[in-house]
ChimeraX commands (.cxc) that place a marker at each C-alpha (Angstrom):
marker #1 position -11.11,-2.81,-14.24 radius 0.5
marker #1 position -9.40,-2.45,-17.61 radius 0.5
marker #1 position -9.63,0.97,-19.14 radius 0.5
marker #1 position -11.79,1.22,-22.24 radius 0.5
marker #1 position -9.89,1.87,-25.48 radius 0.5
marker #1 position -10.21,5.45,-26.64 radius 0.5
marker #1 position -11.59,6.66,-23.30 radius 0.5
marker #1 position -11.23,10.44,-23.13 radius 0.5
marker #1 position -8.63,11.76,-20.68 radius 0.5
marker #1 position -8.10,15.15,-19.12 radius 0.5
marker #1 position -4.98,16.69,-17.59 radius 0.5
marker #1 position -5.29,18.03,-14.06 radius 0.5
marker #1 position -2.53,20.21,-12.63 radius 0.5
marker #1 position -1.96,20.55,-8.90 radius 0.5
marker #1 position 0.32,22.27,-6.40 radius 0.5
marker #1 position 1.03,20.86,-2.94 radius 0.5
marker #1 position 3.31,21.97,-0.14 radius 0.5
marker #1 position 5.65,19.18,1.03 radius 0.5
marker #1 position 7.72,20.40,3.95 radius 0.5
marker #1 position 9.88,23.24,2.62 radius 0.5
marker #1 position 9.17,22.30,-0.99 radius 0.5
marker #1 position 6.30,22.89,-3.36 radius 0.5
marker #1 position 5.33,19.94,-5.52 radius 0.5
marker #1 position 3.89,21.06,-8.84 radius 0.5
marker #1 position 2.84,18.40,-11.32 radius 0.5
marker #1 position -0.03,17.14,-13.42 radius 0.5
marker #1 position -1.93,13.88,-13.67 radius 0.5
marker #1 position -3.81,12.36,-16.57 radius 0.5
marker #1 position -7.32,11.42,-15.44 radius 0.5
marker #1 position -10.26,9.65,-17.08 radius 0.5
marker #1 position -12.98,12.11,-18.01 radius 0.5
marker #1 position -15.76,10.02,-16.46 radius 0.5
marker #1 position -16.53,8.38,-13.12 radius 0.5
marker #1 position -14.08,5.90,-11.58 radius 0.5
marker #1 position -13.82,3.74,-8.48 radius 0.5
marker #1 position -10.86,4.08,-6.12 radius 0.5
marker #1 position -9.47,0.84,-7.55 radius 0.5
marker #1 position -9.53,2.33,-11.04 radius 0.5
marker #1 position -7.83,5.50,-9.79 radius 0.5
marker #1 position -5.04,3.62,-7.99 radius 0.5
marker #1 position -2.49,3.94,-10.85 radius 0.5
marker #1 position -2.90,7.73,-10.66 radius 0.5
marker #1 position -2.69,7.73,-6.86 radius 0.5
marker #1 position 0.44,5.57,-6.98 radius 0.5
marker #1 position 2.07,7.92,-9.52 radius 0.5
marker #1 position 1.20,10.86,-7.27 radius 0.5
marker #1 position 2.59,9.00,-4.24 radius 0.5
marker #1 position 5.89,8.35,-6.01 radius 0.5
marker #1 position 6.26,12.07,-6.81 radius 0.5
marker #1 position 5.21,13.11,-3.30 radius 0.5
marker #1 position 7.57,10.65,-1.63 radius 0.5
marker #1 position 10.45,11.69,-3.90 radius 0.5
marker #1 position 10.05,15.22,-2.54 radius 0.5
marker #1 position 10.01,13.88,1.03 radius 0.5
marker #1 position 13.18,11.83,0.42 radius 0.5
marker #1 position 15.00,14.75,-1.20 radius 0.5
marker #1 position 14.29,16.78,1.93 radius 0.5
marker #1 position 15.49,13.96,4.17 radius 0.5
marker #1 position 18.74,13.64,2.23 radius 0.5
marker #1 position 19.35,17.38,2.55 radius 0.5
marker #1 position 19.27,16.79,6.31 radius 0.5
marker #1 position 21.81,13.97,6.00 radius 0.5
marker #1 position 19.36,11.06,6.14 radius 0.5
marker #1 position 20.39,8.83,3.25 radius 0.5
marker #1 position 18.03,5.98,2.37 radius 0.5
marker #1 position 19.79,2.62,2.64 radius 0.5
marker #1 position 17.13,0.56,0.82 radius 0.5
marker #1 position 18.48,-0.95,-2.41 radius 0.5
marker #1 position 17.38,-3.41,-5.14 radius 0.5
marker #1 position 17.68,-7.02,-4.04 radius 0.5
marker #1 position 17.13,-6.28,-0.36 radius 0.5
marker #1 position 13.90,-8.02,0.60 radius 0.5
marker #1 position 14.34,-8.03,4.38 radius 0.5
marker #1 position 11.27,-5.85,4.96 radius 0.5
marker #1 position 9.14,-8.11,2.73 radius 0.5
marker #1 position 8.43,-10.48,5.59 radius 0.5
marker #1 position 6.58,-7.80,7.51 radius 0.5
marker #1 position 2.83,-7.56,7.92 radius 0.5
marker #1 position 1.57,-5.34,5.08 radius 0.5
marker #1 position -1.79,-3.59,5.61 radius 0.5
marker #1 position -3.69,-2.79,2.41 radius 0.5
marker #1 position -6.88,-0.89,1.65 radius 0.5
marker #1 position -9.97,-2.54,0.21 radius 0.5
marker #1 position -9.33,-0.95,-3.20 radius 0.5
marker #1 position -5.78,-2.34,-3.19 radius 0.5
marker #1 position -7.05,-5.78,-2.19 radius 0.5
marker #1 position -9.44,-5.79,-5.16 radius 0.5
marker #1 position -6.67,-4.68,-7.52 radius 0.5
marker #1 position -4.15,-7.26,-6.28 radius 0.5
marker #1 position -6.70,-10.10,-6.43 radius 0.5
marker #1 position -7.54,-9.06,-9.99 radius 0.5
marker #1 position -3.84,-8.91,-10.86 radius 0.5
marker #1 position -3.39,-12.51,-9.72 radius 0.5
marker #1 position -6.44,-13.63,-11.73 radius 0.5
marker #1 position -4.91,-12.14,-14.87 radius 0.5
marker #1 position -1.52,-13.83,-14.48 radius 0.5
marker #1 position -0.52,-16.65,-16.88 radius 0.5
marker #1 position -1.66,-19.99,-15.48 radius 0.5
marker #1 position 1.76,-21.24,-14.34 radius 0.5
marker #1 position 2.74,-18.01,-12.66 radius 0.5
marker #1 position -0.69,-17.72,-11.02 radius 0.5
marker #1 position -0.34,-21.23,-9.62 radius 0.5
marker #1 position 3.05,-20.35,-8.09 radius 0.5
marker #1 position 1.72,-17.20,-6.44 radius 0.5
marker #1 position -1.38,-18.99,-5.13 radius 0.5
marker #1 position 0.84,-21.70,-3.65 radius 0.5
marker #1 position 2.85,-19.05,-1.80 radius 0.5
marker #1 position -0.37,-17.58,-0.41 radius 0.5
marker #1 position -1.42,-21.08,0.69 radius 0.5
marker #1 position 1.90,-21.67,2.49 radius 0.5
marker #1 position 1.68,-18.28,4.18 radius 0.5
marker #1 position -1.82,-19.08,5.41 radius 0.5
marker #1 position -0.66,-22.40,6.89 radius 0.5
marker #1 position 2.16,-20.62,8.74 radius 0.5
marker #1 position -0.21,-17.99,10.10 radius 0.5
marker #1 position -2.76,-20.60,11.17 radius 0.5
marker #1 position -0.08,-22.61,12.97 radius 0.5
marker #1 position 1.04,-19.46,14.79 radius 0.5
marker #1 position -2.53,-18.53,15.75 radius 0.5
marker #1 position -2.38,-15.34,13.68 radius 0.5
marker #1 position -4.76,-16.11,10.83 radius 0.5
marker #1 position -7.96,-15.61,12.82 radius 0.5
marker #1 position -6.58,-12.59,14.66 radius 0.5
marker #1 position -5.82,-10.90,11.33 radius 0.5
marker #1 position -9.14,-11.86,9.79 radius 0.5
marker #1 position -10.88,-9.17,11.88 radius 0.5
marker #1 position -8.55,-6.17,11.78 radius 0.5
marker #1 position -11.36,-3.97,13.16 radius 0.5
marker #1 position -10.62,-5.62,16.49 radius 0.5
marker #1 position -7.00,-4.42,16.39 radius 0.5
marker #1 position -7.78,-0.86,17.46 radius 0.5
marker #1 position -5.10,-0.64,20.11 radius 0.5
marker #1 position -1.73,0.46,18.63 radius 0.5
marker #1 position 0.20,-1.72,21.07 radius 0.5
marker #1 position -1.82,-4.75,20.01 radius 0.5
marker #1 position -1.19,-3.98,16.32 radius 0.5
marker #1 position 2.54,-3.68,16.98 radius 0.5
marker #1 position 2.53,-6.98,18.87 radius 0.5
marker #1 position 0.74,-8.76,16.01 radius 0.5
marker #1 position 3.26,-7.22,13.60 radius 0.5
marker #1 position 6.17,-8.54,15.67 radius 0.5
marker #1 position 4.67,-12.03,15.80 radius 0.5
marker #1 position 4.05,-11.94,12.04 radius 0.5
marker #1 position 7.63,-10.89,11.28 radius 0.5
marker #1 position 9.00,-13.56,13.61 radius 0.5
marker #1 position 7.67,-16.20,11.18 radius 0.5
marker #1 position 10.14,-14.91,8.53 radius 0.5
marker #1 position 7.64,-15.90,5.81 radius 0.5
marker #1 position 8.19,-13.74,2.72 radius 0.5
marker #1 position 5.48,-11.88,0.88 radius 0.5
marker #1 position 3.90,-14.12,-1.79 radius 0.5
marker #1 position 4.97,-11.56,-4.40 radius 0.5
marker #1 position 8.66,-11.66,-3.41 radius 0.5
marker #1 position 10.88,-13.38,-5.99 radius 0.5
marker #1 position 14.71,-13.45,-5.88 radius 0.5
marker #1 position 14.61,-10.89,-3.04 radius 0.5
marker #1 position 12.74,-8.40,-5.25 radius 0.5
marker #1 position 9.09,-7.40,-5.56 radius 0.5
marker #1 position 7.61,-9.14,-8.61 radius 0.5
marker #1 position 4.71,-6.64,-8.78 radius 0.5
marker #1 position 6.80,-3.53,-8.09 radius 0.5
marker #1 position 4.69,-1.09,-10.22 radius 0.5
marker #1 position 1.56,-2.38,-8.41 radius 0.5
marker #1 position 3.00,-2.68,-4.90 radius 0.5
marker #1 position 0.73,-1.41,-2.10 radius 0.5
marker #1 position 0.92,2.13,-0.80 radius 0.5
marker #1 position 2.34,1.00,2.56 radius 0.5
marker #1 position 5.28,-0.62,0.76 radius 0.5
marker #1 position 5.91,2.55,-1.27 radius 0.5
marker #1 position 6.25,4.74,1.82 radius 0.5
marker #1 position 8.61,2.49,3.82 radius 0.5
marker #1 position 12.16,3.87,3.64 radius 0.5
marker #1 position 15.00,2.99,5.98 radius 0.5
marker #1 position 18.03,5.17,6.70 radius 0.5
marker #1 position 19.76,2.85,9.19 radius 0.5
marker #1 position 22.27,0.14,8.13 radius 0.5
marker #1 position 20.54,-2.63,6.09 radius 0.5
marker #1 position 21.98,-5.27,8.42 radius 0.5
marker #1 position 19.51,-4.21,11.11 radius 0.5
marker #1 position 16.49,-4.89,8.89 radius 0.5
marker #1 position 16.66,-8.63,9.53 radius 0.5
marker #1 position 15.66,-7.92,13.15 radius 0.5
marker #1 position 13.96,-4.51,13.17 radius 0.5
marker #1 position 13.85,-2.84,16.57 radius 0.5
marker #1 position 12.91,0.77,17.42 radius 0.5
marker #1 position 16.46,1.34,18.69 radius 0.5
marker #1 position 18.20,0.05,15.55 radius 0.5
marker #1 position 15.95,0.71,12.54 radius 0.5
marker #1 position 15.30,4.30,11.52 radius 0.5
marker #1 position 12.67,5.13,8.91 radius 0.5
marker #1 position 12.09,8.36,7.03 radius 0.5
marker #1 position 9.40,10.35,8.89 radius 0.5
marker #1 position 6.49,11.23,6.61 radius 0.5
marker #1 position 4.35,14.39,6.87 radius 0.5
marker #1 position 1.35,12.15,6.21 radius 0.5
marker #1 position 0.97,8.43,5.53 radius 0.5
marker #1 position -0.79,8.07,2.21 radius 0.5
marker #1 position -1.64,4.46,3.03 radius 0.5
marker #1 position -3.72,5.57,6.02 radius 0.5
marker #1 position -5.66,7.95,3.79 radius 0.5
marker #1 position -6.44,5.01,1.49 radius 0.5
marker #1 position -7.68,2.97,4.44 radius 0.5
marker #1 position -10.50,5.52,4.82 radius 0.5
marker #1 position -10.98,6.34,1.14 radius 0.5
marker #1 position -13.12,3.58,-0.33 radius 0.5
marker #1 position -15.99,6.06,-0.69 radius 0.5
marker #1 position -13.78,8.32,-2.82 radius 0.5
marker #1 position -14.19,11.14,-0.30 radius 0.5
marker #1 position -12.23,10.06,2.75 radius 0.5
marker #1 position -15.28,9.93,5.02 radius 0.5
marker #1 position -15.15,6.17,5.65 radius 0.5
marker #1 position -13.91,4.78,8.92 radius 0.5
marker #1 position -10.50,3.12,8.88 radius 0.5
marker #1 position -10.69,-0.26,7.14 radius 0.5
marker #1 position -7.67,-2.34,6.20 radius 0.5
marker #1 position -6.66,-5.95,5.85 radius 0.5
marker #1 position -3.43,-7.91,5.88 radius 0.5
marker #1 position -2.07,-8.62,2.41 radius 0.5
marker #1 position -2.05,-12.30,3.42 radius 0.5
marker #1 position -5.88,-12.24,3.51 radius 0.5
marker #1 position -6.71,-10.50,0.22 radius 0.5
marker #1 position -7.73,-13.64,-1.66 radius 0.5
marker #1 position -10.09,-14.82,1.05 radius 0.5
marker #1 position -11.61,-11.34,1.29 radius 0.5
marker #1 position -11.98,-10.92,-2.48 radius 0.5
marker #1 position -13.72,-14.29,-2.75 radius 0.5
marker #1 position -16.12,-13.57,0.11 radius 0.5
marker #1 position -19.35,-11.56,0.23 radius 0.5
marker #1 position -18.98,-7.83,-0.31 radius 0.5
marker #1 position -20.85,-5.46,1.98 radius 0.5
marker #1 position -21.39,-2.93,-0.83 radius 0.5
marker #1 position -20.28,-1.98,-4.30 radius 0.5
marker #1 position -17.32,0.42,-4.39 radius 0.5
marker #1 position -18.29,4.05,-4.89 radius 0.5
marker #1 position -17.74,5.75,-8.26 radius 0.5
marker #1 position -17.16,9.49,-8.62 radius 0.5
marker #1 position -15.85,11.74,-11.40 radius 0.5
marker #1 position -12.09,11.15,-11.48 radius 0.5
marker #1 position -11.23,14.84,-11.07 radius 0.5
marker #1 position -13.43,15.09,-7.98 radius 0.5
marker #1 position -12.02,11.92,-6.45 radius 0.5
marker #1 position -8.41,12.97,-7.03 radius 0.5
marker #1 position -9.15,16.41,-5.55 radius 0.5
marker #1 position -10.66,14.69,-2.50 radius 0.5
marker #1 position -7.48,12.67,-2.07 radius 0.5
marker #1 position -5.29,15.79,-2.34 radius 0.5
marker #1 position -7.44,17.51,0.25 radius 0.5
marker #1 position -6.84,14.62,2.64 radius 0.5
marker #1 position -3.08,14.89,2.06 radius 0.5
marker #1 position -3.08,18.65,2.62 radius 0.5
marker #1 position -5.44,18.62,5.62 radius 0.5
marker #1 position -3.82,19.64,8.95 radius 0.5
marker #1 position -2.89,16.58,10.94 radius 0.5
marker link #1:1,2 radius 0.2
marker link #1:2,3 radius 0.2
marker link #1:3,4 radius 0.2
marker link #1:4,5 radius 0.2
marker link #1:5,6 radius 0.2
marker link #1:6,7 radius 0.2
marker link #1:7,8 radius 0.2
marker link #1:8,9 radius 0.2
marker link #1:9,10 radius 0.2
marker link #1:10,11 radius 0.2
marker link #1:11,12 radius 0.2
marker link #1:12,13 radius 0.2
marker link #1:13,14 radius 0.2
marker link #1:14,15 radius 0.2
marker link #1:15,16 radius 0.2
marker link #1:16,17 radius 0.2
marker link #1:17,18 radius 0.2
marker link #1:18,19 radius 0.2
marker link #1:19,20 radius 0.2
marker link #1:20,21 radius 0.2
marker link #1:21,22 radius 0.2
marker link #1:22,23 radius 0.2
marker link #1:23,24 radius 0.2
marker link #1:24,25 radius 0.2
marker link #1:25,26 radius 0.2
marker link #1:26,27 radius 0.2
marker link #1:27,28 radius 0.2
marker link #1:28,29 radius 0.2
marker link #1:29,30 radius 0.2
marker link #1:30,31 radius 0.2
marker link #1:31,32 radius 0.2
marker link #1:32,33 radius 0.2
marker link #1:33,34 radius 0.2
marker link #1:34,35 radius 0.2
marker link #1:35,36 radius 0.2
marker link #1:36,37 radius 0.2
marker link #1:37,38 radius 0.2
marker link #1:38,39 radius 0.2
marker link #1:39,40 radius 0.2
marker link #1:40,41 radius 0.2
marker link #1:41,42 radius 0.2
marker link #1:42,43 radius 0.2
marker link #1:43,44 radius 0.2
marker link #1:44,45 radius 0.2
marker link #1:45,46 radius 0.2
marker link #1:46,47 radius 0.2
marker link #1:47,48 radius 0.2
marker link #1:48,49 radius 0.2
marker link #1:49,50 radius 0.2
marker link #1:50,51 radius 0.2
marker link #1:51,52 radius 0.2
marker link #1:52,53 radius 0.2
marker link #1:53,54 radius 0.2
marker link #1:54,55 radius 0.2
marker link #1:55,56 radius 0.2
marker link #1:56,57 radius 0.2
marker link #1:57,58 radius 0.2
marker link #1:58,59 radius 0.2
marker link #1:59,60 radius 0.2
marker link #1:60,61 radius 0.2
marker link #1:61,62 radius 0.2
marker link #1:62,63 radius 0.2
marker link #1:63,64 radius 0.2
marker link #1:64,65 radius 0.2
marker link #1:65,66 radius 0.2
marker link #1:66,67 radius 0.2
marker link #1:67,68 radius 0.2
marker link #1:68,69 radius 0.2
marker link #1:69,70 radius 0.2
marker link #1:70,71 radius 0.2
marker link #1:71,72 radius 0.2
marker link #1:72,73 radius 0.2
marker link #1:73,74 radius 0.2
marker link #1:74,75 radius 0.2
marker link #1:75,76 radius 0.2
marker link #1:76,77 radius 0.2
marker link #1:77,78 radius 0.2
marker link #1:78,79 radius 0.2
marker link #1:79,80 radius 0.2
marker link #1:80,81 radius 0.2
marker link #1:81,82 radius 0.2
marker link #1:82,83 radius 0.2
marker link #1:83,84 radius 0.2
marker link #1:84,85 radius 0.2
marker link #1:85,86 radius 0.2
marker link #1:86,87 radius 0.2
marker link #1:87,88 radius 0.2
marker link #1:88,89 radius 0.2
marker link #1:89,90 radius 0.2
marker link #1:90,91 radius 0.2
marker link #1:91,92 radius 0.2
marker link #1:92,93 radius 0.2
marker link #1:93,94 radius 0.2
marker link #1:94,95 radius 0.2
marker link #1:95,96 radius 0.2
marker link #1:96,97 radius 0.2
marker link #1:97,98 radius 0.2
marker link #1:98,99 radius 0.2
marker link #1:99,100 radius 0.2
marker link #1:100,101 radius 0.2
marker link #1:101,102 radius 0.2
marker link #1:102,103 radius 0.2
marker link #1:103,104 radius 0.2
marker link #1:104,105 radius 0.2
marker link #1:105,106 radius 0.2
marker link #1:106,107 radius 0.2
marker link #1:107,108 radius 0.2
marker link #1:108,109 radius 0.2
marker link #1:109,110 radius 0.2
marker link #1:110,111 radius 0.2
marker link #1:111,112 radius 0.2
marker link #1:112,113 radius 0.2
marker link #1:113,114 radius 0.2
marker link #1:114,115 radius 0.2
marker link #1:115,116 radius 0.2
marker link #1:116,117 radius 0.2
marker link #1:117,118 radius 0.2
marker link #1:118,119 radius 0.2
marker link #1:119,120 radius 0.2
marker link #1:120,121 radius 0.2
marker link #1:121,122 radius 0.2
marker link #1:122,123 radius 0.2
marker link #1:123,124 radius 0.2
marker link #1:124,125 radius 0.2
marker link #1:125,126 radius 0.2
marker link #1:126,127 radius 0.2
marker link #1:127,128 radius 0.2
marker link #1:128,129 radius 0.2
marker link #1:129,130 radius 0.2
marker link #1:130,131 radius 0.2
marker link #1:131,132 radius 0.2
marker link #1:132,133 radius 0.2
marker link #1:133,134 radius 0.2
marker link #1:134,135 radius 0.2
marker link #1:135,136 radius 0.2
marker link #1:136,137 radius 0.2
marker link #1:137,138 radius 0.2
marker link #1:138,139 radius 0.2
marker link #1:139,140 radius 0.2
marker link #1:140,141 radius 0.2
marker link #1:141,142 radius 0.2
marker link #1:142,143 radius 0.2
marker link #1:143,144 radius 0.2
marker link #1:144,145 radius 0.2
marker link #1:145,146 radius 0.2
marker link #1:146,147 radius 0.2
marker link #1:147,148 radius 0.2
marker link #1:148,149 radius 0.2
marker link #1:149,150 radius 0.2
marker link #1:150,151 radius 0.2
marker link #1:151,152 radius 0.2
marker link #1:152,153 radius 0.2
marker link #1:153,154 radius 0.2
marker link #1:154,155 radius 0.2
marker link #1:155,156 radius 0.2
marker link #1:156,157 radius 0.2
marker link #1:157,158 radius 0.2
marker link #1:158,159 radius 0.2
marker link #1:159,160 radius 0.2
marker link #1:160,161 radius 0.2
marker link #1:161,162 radius 0.2
marker link #1:162,163 radius 0.2
marker link #1:163,164 radius 0.2
marker link #1:164,165 radius 0.2
marker link #1:165,166 radius 0.2
marker link #1:166,167 radius 0.2
marker link #1:167,168 radius 0.2
marker link #1:168,169 radius 0.2
marker link #1:169,170 radius 0.2
marker link #1:170,171 radius 0.2
marker link #1:171,172 radius 0.2
marker link #1:172,173 radius 0.2
marker link #1:173,174 radius 0.2
marker link #1:174,175 radius 0.2
marker link #1:175,176 radius 0.2
marker link #1:176,177 radius 0.2
marker link #1:177,178 radius 0.2
marker link #1:178,179 radius 0.2
marker link #1:179,180 radius 0.2
marker link #1:180,181 radius 0.2
marker link #1:181,182 radius 0.2
marker link #1:182,183 radius 0.2
marker link #1:183,184 radius 0.2
marker link #1:184,185 radius 0.2
marker link #1:185,186 radius 0.2
marker link #1:186,187 radius 0.2
marker link #1:187,188 radius 0.2
marker link #1:188,189 radius 0.2
marker link #1:189,190 radius 0.2
marker link #1:190,191 radius 0.2
marker link #1:191,192 radius 0.2
marker link #1:192,193 radius 0.2
marker link #1:193,194 radius 0.2
marker link #1:194,195 radius 0.2
marker link #1:195,196 radius 0.2
marker link #1:196,197 radius 0.2
marker link #1:197,198 radius 0.2
marker link #1:198,199 radius 0.2
marker link #1:199,200 radius 0.2
marker link #1:200,201 radius 0.2
marker link #1:201,202 radius 0.2
marker link #1:202,203 radius 0.2
marker link #1:203,204 radius 0.2
marker link #1:204,205 radius 0.2
marker link #1:205,206 radius 0.2
marker link #1:206,207 radius 0.2
marker link #1:207,208 radius 0.2
marker link #1:208,209 radius 0.2
marker link #1:209,210 radius 0.2
marker link #1:210,211 radius 0.2
marker link #1:211,212 radius 0.2
marker link #1:212,213 radius 0.2
marker link #1:213,214 radius 0.2
marker link #1:214,215 radius 0.2
marker link #1:215,216 radius 0.2
marker link #1:216,217 radius 0.2
marker link #1:217,218 radius 0.2
marker link #1:218,219 radius 0.2
marker link #1:219,220 radius 0.2
marker link #1:220,221 radius 0.2
marker link #1:221,222 radius 0.2
marker link #1:222,223 radius 0.2
marker link #1:223,224 radius 0.2
marker link #1:224,225 radius 0.2
marker link #1:225,226 radius 0.2
marker link #1:226,227 radius 0.2
marker link #1:227,228 radius 0.2
marker link #1:228,229 radius 0.2
marker link #1:229,230 radius 0.2
marker link #1:230,231 radius 0.2
marker link #1:231,232 radius 0.2
marker link #1:232,233 radius 0.2
marker link #1:233,234 radius 0.2
marker link #1:234,235 radius 0.2
marker link #1:235,236 radius 0.2
marker link #1:236,237 radius 0.2
marker link #1:237,238 radius 0.2
marker link #1:238,239 radius 0.2
marker link #1:239,240 radius 0.2
marker link #1:240,241 radius 0.2
marker link #1:241,242 radius 0.2
marker link #1:242,243 radius 0.2
marker link #1:243,244 radius 0.2
marker link #1:244,245 radius 0.2
marker link #1:245,246 radius 0.2
marker link #1:246,247 radius 0.2
marker link #1:247,248 radius 0.2
marker link #1:248,249 radius 0.2
marker link #1:249,250 radius 0.2
marker link #1:250,251 radius 0.2
marker link #1:251,252 radius 0.2
marker link #1:252,253 radius 0.2
view
């Protein structure tokens, strides 16, 4: 939801251990209650700082990230998003100028047709059924085999880069870019993360991290956003919700 003009903000400082580094920073939070969707810009800014610390550590160990602007090879992969991210992305599309919105909706329509033809649309409609990691990996391989780009990909670049999902933010490759067109465990190396922030979001729609894991494929966000909601998203004081997220990041895994 758009932020109200003149809404009071407060600065919250934090310190977090990231490997052999200590991340010290501050975030600017609304003074009142927010939903997870409304807090996403803050969580994304935190994620960028957190992941920068992770990448700096990786480079010290000789693992140089090979991802570069204009390389959209990974943008044909299955992207899981949280419910809060699905709401935000659907709202982002609604607010686009009419012509641009029509183009993006057409790409979503084409993607759906490809997934239906491959028998993947229904399988991805109920991600709760994909509990087995091997089954999730198999669905991911079948999805990537379609080579259908993300509806937000334009000229091999992400057209919603500041609003890209958490899973996209934490995907960094250190192997040669040529291997990304056919990613295999033996050829594609990714930067190992102390914790996957996207997986925290999958359980964070209550603002506390006590929800069970719930995610959906980015391909399905419009259908989900237009369908019946099981409940209204939780709202908590922004400082409390951000602290809850940090606690999830810092919790022993």
